[in-house]
N, C-alpha and C positions, 0 to 999 in steps of 0.2 A: 459460614465457617471462616476461620482466619487463614489468610494466604501467606503468612510469614513463616510457617513451618513446612519444610519439604515433605514430611511424612503424610501431610494432609492432601497432597497433590499427586495426581497420576494421569497418565495419558487417557483421553476420552472424557475427562470431566469438563463440565461447562463452568466457565469462570468469568469474572469481571476483572479486566486489567487496565492499567494506565500505561499508555505507550510513551516512549521517550519524548516525543514532540508535544505531548499533552500533560507533562509533569507539572507545569505551572498552574494550569487550569484545573487539573484533576479529572478531566473528562474520561469517562469509562468506555472501554471497548469490550464487547461481549464476544465470546468464542469458545471453541473446544480445544483443550490442550493437546498438542501434537508431541512436543519435546519439552523436557525440563532442562533449563540451561544453567541454573545455579547449582553448584556442587555442594555448598555448605548446607547444614541441616536447618539453619535459621538465618533470615535476613530481615532487618528491622523495617525495610520499605517494601517487602514482599518478594517472594521467589520469582525469578525471571523465567518466563516460559515462551515458547513459540507456539502460536495458534495454528489451526488447520489452514487458515487463509494466508499464513506466512508472516503475519504481524508478530512483533516481539514486544512484550511488556511485562510489568510486575503485577502479580496477582494481588488484588485488593480484597476480593471476596470469592468464595467458592459457592456457586449456586446449588441449591438443593434440587435433586431430581425427584419428580413426582412419581 
């Protein structure tokens, strides 16, 4: 699922994000959303979130729960 729309993201979802320091390489970091930091409803590079482990990144993909 697309991580550019705020309506698709909520606390507790497992997501793949790109951290600030990995923007050039595009390396993904996986985690669970703790807080949504982007206030707008859409962002072309992904909604910025804080993960449970404290990392902050932009959502590239919302992982499906089984």
